[in-house]
Residue frames relative to the residue before (quaternion, step in Angstrom):
aa qw qx qy qz dx dy dz
M 1.0000 0.0000 0.0000 0.0000 0.00 0.00 0.00
K 0.3834 -0.6968 0.5522 0.2501 3.65 -0.96 0.75
S 0.3990 -0.6995 0.5524 0.2152 3.51 -1.10 0.97
V 0.1190 -0.7822 0.6080 0.0653 3.59 -1.03 0.73
N 0.2549 -0.7662 0.5677 0.1602 3.56 -1.04 0.80
K 0.3460 -0.7237 0.5579 0.2128 3.59 -0.89 0.79
E 0.7928 -0.0155 0.0462 0.6075 3.57 1.03 -0.69
I 0.1321 -0.7839 0.6048 0.0480 3.59 -0.90 0.78
K 0.0365 -0.7595 0.6495 -0.0027 3.65 -0.96 0.91
D 0.0029 0.8069 -0.5868 0.0668 3.57 -0.71 1.03
V 0.0238 -0.7979 0.6018 -0.0239 3.57 -0.59 1.24
R 0.0453 -0.8223 0.5667 -0.0255 3.56 -0.47 1.22
T 0.0211 0.7236 -0.6877 -0.0548 3.45 -1.37 0.57
K 0.6690 -0.4972 0.3324 0.4413 3.58 -1.18 0.04
D 0.6656 0.4704 -0.2919 0.5005 3.68 1.24 -0.32
G 0.8168 -0.2081 0.1126 0.5261 3.67 0.94 -0.17
N 0.3461 -0.7309 0.5506 0.2071 3.54 -1.34 0.04
L 0.1750 -0.7397 0.6424 0.0979 3.49 -1.31 0.61
R 0.0573 -0.8257 0.5585 -0.0538 3.55 -0.44 1.27
F 0.1309 -0.7469 0.6457 0.0894 3.51 -1.09 0.70
G 0.8093 0.1800 -0.1537 0.5376 3.69 -0.69 1.00
H 0.3010 0.7649 -0.5201 0.2318 3.60 0.84 0.84
I 0.1746 -0.7724 0.5980 0.1239 3.64 -1.01 0.80
H 0.2931 -0.7842 0.5170 0.1787 3.55 -0.64 0.94
K 0.7445 -0.4359 0.2871 0.4164 3.58 -1.41 0.19
D 0.7303 0.4262 -0.2318 0.4808 3.43 1.15 -0.77
Q 0.5106 -0.6873 0.3088 0.4142 3.55 1.40 0.50
A 0.3717 0.6749 -0.5348 0.3469 3.62 1.03 0.59
K 0.2716 -0.7641 0.5758 0.1040 3.60 -0.94 0.92
S 0.1378 -0.7691 0.6219 0.0525 3.56 -0.89 1.03
S 0.4866 -0.6469 0.5273 0.2582 3.44 -0.95 1.07
I 0.7962 0.0066 0.0909 0.5982 3.50 0.81 -1.25
M 0.0212 0.7807 -0.6242 0.0209 3.64 -0.92 0.84
L 0.1248 -0.7557 0.6424 0.0237 3.44 -0.83 1.30
Q 0.0514 -0.8370 0.5443 -0.0244 3.53 -0.55 1.32
G 0.4462 -0.7264 0.4683 0.2323 3.57 -0.97 0.85
Q 0.7276 -0.3983 0.2993 0.4715 3.52 -1.29 0.11
G 0.7983 0.2815 -0.1788 0.5014 3.72 -0.81 0.77
G 0.4282 -0.7570 0.4050 0.2821 3.54 1.25 -0.27
L 0.4672 0.7090 -0.4161 0.3256 3.55 1.36 0.14
E 0.7538 0.2976 -0.1435 0.5680 3.63 1.12 -0.73
F 0.1929 0.7677 -0.6032 0.0979 3.57 -0.98 0.74
I 0.2524 -0.6975 0.6507 0.1623 3.40 -1.54 0.47
T 0.0620 -0.7995 0.5971 0.0198 3.65 -0.84 0.84
I 0.1850 -0.6784 0.6936 0.1565 3.40 -1.44 0.45
D 0.2312 -0.8457 0.4773 0.0601 3.45 -0.21 1.39
Q 0.3428 -0.7148 0.5659 0.2265 3.65 -1.04 0.69
T 0.6817 0.5003 -0.2624 0.4650 3.58 1.05 -0.89
S 0.7274 -0.4192 0.3325 0.4297 3.55 -1.41 0.00
P 0.6674 -0.5220 0.3423 0.4061 3.59 -1.22 0.38
R 0.2928 -0.7466 0.5681 0.1846 3.59 -1.00 0.67
E 0.5778 -0.6275 0.4182 0.3122 3.55 -0.97 1.04
G 0.8193 0.2271 -0.1953 0.4889 3.62 -0.96 0.97
W 0.5941 0.5436 -0.4072 0.4309 3.61 1.17 0.20
I 0.5025 -0.6188 0.5156 0.3143 3.55 -1.24 0.65
W 0.2218 -0.7564 0.5972 0.1482 3.44 -1.11 0.93
F 0.3052 -0.7676 0.5442 0.1468 3.52 -0.96 0.87
T 0.4158 -0.6698 0.5193 0.3298 3.67 -0.96 0.56
W 0.7252 -0.3826 0.2888 0.4943 3.60 -1.22 -0.02
G 0.6318 0.5000 -0.3745 0.4589 3.67 0.79 -0.78
G 0.6916 0.4891 -0.3142 0.4287 3.58 0.75 -0.84
S 0.6226 0.5234 -0.3382 0.4733 3.57 1.07 -0.73
I 0.6566 0.4981 -0.3251 0.4636 3.54 0.94 -0.90
L 0.6362 0.5294 -0.3399 0.4466 3.60 0.93 -0.78
Q 0.6182 0.5286 -0.3414 0.4710 3.58 1.10 -0.81
I 0.6473 0.5125 -0.3214 0.4638 3.65 0.91 -0.95
S 0.6596 0.5111 -0.3285 0.4425 3.58 0.92 -0.69
I 0.6207 0.5160 -0.3378 0.4841 3.63 1.08 -0.79
V 0.6345 0.5157 -0.3504 0.4568 3.61 0.93 -0.82
L 0.6621 0.4877 -0.3115 0.4761 3.68 0.91 -1.05
L 0.6465 0.4580 -0.3677 0.4868 3.76 0.87 -0.64
T 0.6630 0.4585 -0.3782 0.4551 3.72 0.72 -0.60
A 0.6077 0.5346 -0.3527 0.4697 3.64 1.00 -0.68
S 0.6663 0.5218 -0.2963 0.4428 3.58 0.92 -0.93
I 0.6204 0.5386 -0.3065 0.4807 3.53 1.15 -0.74
L 0.6763 0.5028 -0.2573 0.4728 3.60 0.99 -1.03
A 0.7681 0.3664 -0.1917 0.4889 3.50 1.07 -0.85
A 0.3280 -0.7872 0.4452 0.2729 3.54 1.37 -0.13
S 0.3993 0.7312 -0.4178 0.3624 3.43 1.15 1.00
M 0.3558 -0.7716 0.5053 0.1510 3.54 -0.51 1.37
P 0.5943 0.5638 -0.3563 0.4495 3.65 0.97 -0.71
M 0.6922 0.4953 -0.2622 0.4548 3.50 0.97 -1.05
F 0.5573 0.5690 -0.3390 0.5007 3.55 1.25 -0.83
Y 0.7336 0.4409 -0.2806 0.4343 3.68 0.70 -0.90
V 0.5925 0.5455 -0.3411 0.4848 3.51 1.15 -0.52
S 0.6447 0.5014 -0.3168 0.4823 3.68 1.01 -0.95
T 0.6171 0.5449 -0.3417 0.4534 3.59 1.01 -0.72
V 0.6826 0.4384 -0.3253 0.4859 3.64 0.79 -0.97
V 0.6519 0.5204 -0.3291 0.4425 3.67 0.82 -0.88
G 0.6377 0.4976 -0.3288 0.4875 3.59 1.05 -0.70
A 0.6589 0.4785 -0.3345 0.4743 3.66 0.83 -0.75
V 0.5974 0.5353 -0.3747 0.4650 3.75 0.99 -0.42
G 0.6359 0.5720 -0.2620 0.4470 3.29 1.02 -1.11
A 0.6588 0.5213 -0.2398 0.4865 3.54 0.95 -1.14
L 0.6586 0.4906 -0.3056 0.4818 3.57 1.01 -0.91
I 0.6849 0.4486 -0.3402 0.4626 3.64 0.84 -0.70
V 0.6421 0.5012 -0.3514 0.4615 3.64 1.02 -0.63
S 0.6024 0.5559 -0.3553 0.4494 3.61 1.06 -0.61
Q 0.6417 0.5049 -0.3176 0.4821 3.59 1.13 -0.89
A 0.6172 0.5162 -0.3578 0.4738 3.66 1.00 -0.70
L 0.7074 0.4813 -0.2742 0.4390 3.64 0.80 -0.90
W 0.8581 0.2411 -0.0508 0.4506 3.53 0.64 -1.16
M 0.2730 -0.8006 0.4885 0.2141 3.55 1.42 -0.18
W 0.1563 0.8082 -0.5477 0.1500 3.69 0.92 0.82
A 0.7499 0.2741 -0.1968 0.5690 3.72 1.08 -0.36
P 0.1476 -0.8595 0.4778 0.1060 3.70 0.41 1.07
W 0.6069 0.5682 -0.3623 0.4215 3.56 1.17 -0.48
L 0.6068 0.5162 -0.3798 0.4702 3.66 1.23 -0.29
G 0.5403 -0.6741 0.4114 0.2906 3.68 1.04 0.00
């Protein structure tokens, strides 16, 4: 099935790109794609099904990715409120990852 974007937003600098609504060559759609300089490294949050050979992140990892995207956007927009939100989101992600690593709250499973 061919992916379709309803709206695309692309923020580019000489050091990297932040894309919302990116469609890859294999028709997988990313809600958010953070791409490094030269386009060789990137982090995506995909909307479509898993792609073979790609690393899957847990909820904690996904939340940490979102906090990185928010932090990058706050730097580009020079927005302190967005910076504080990204810090809180990152702390929540770190808390969830710590639960996955150490099971400090066994009733959460």
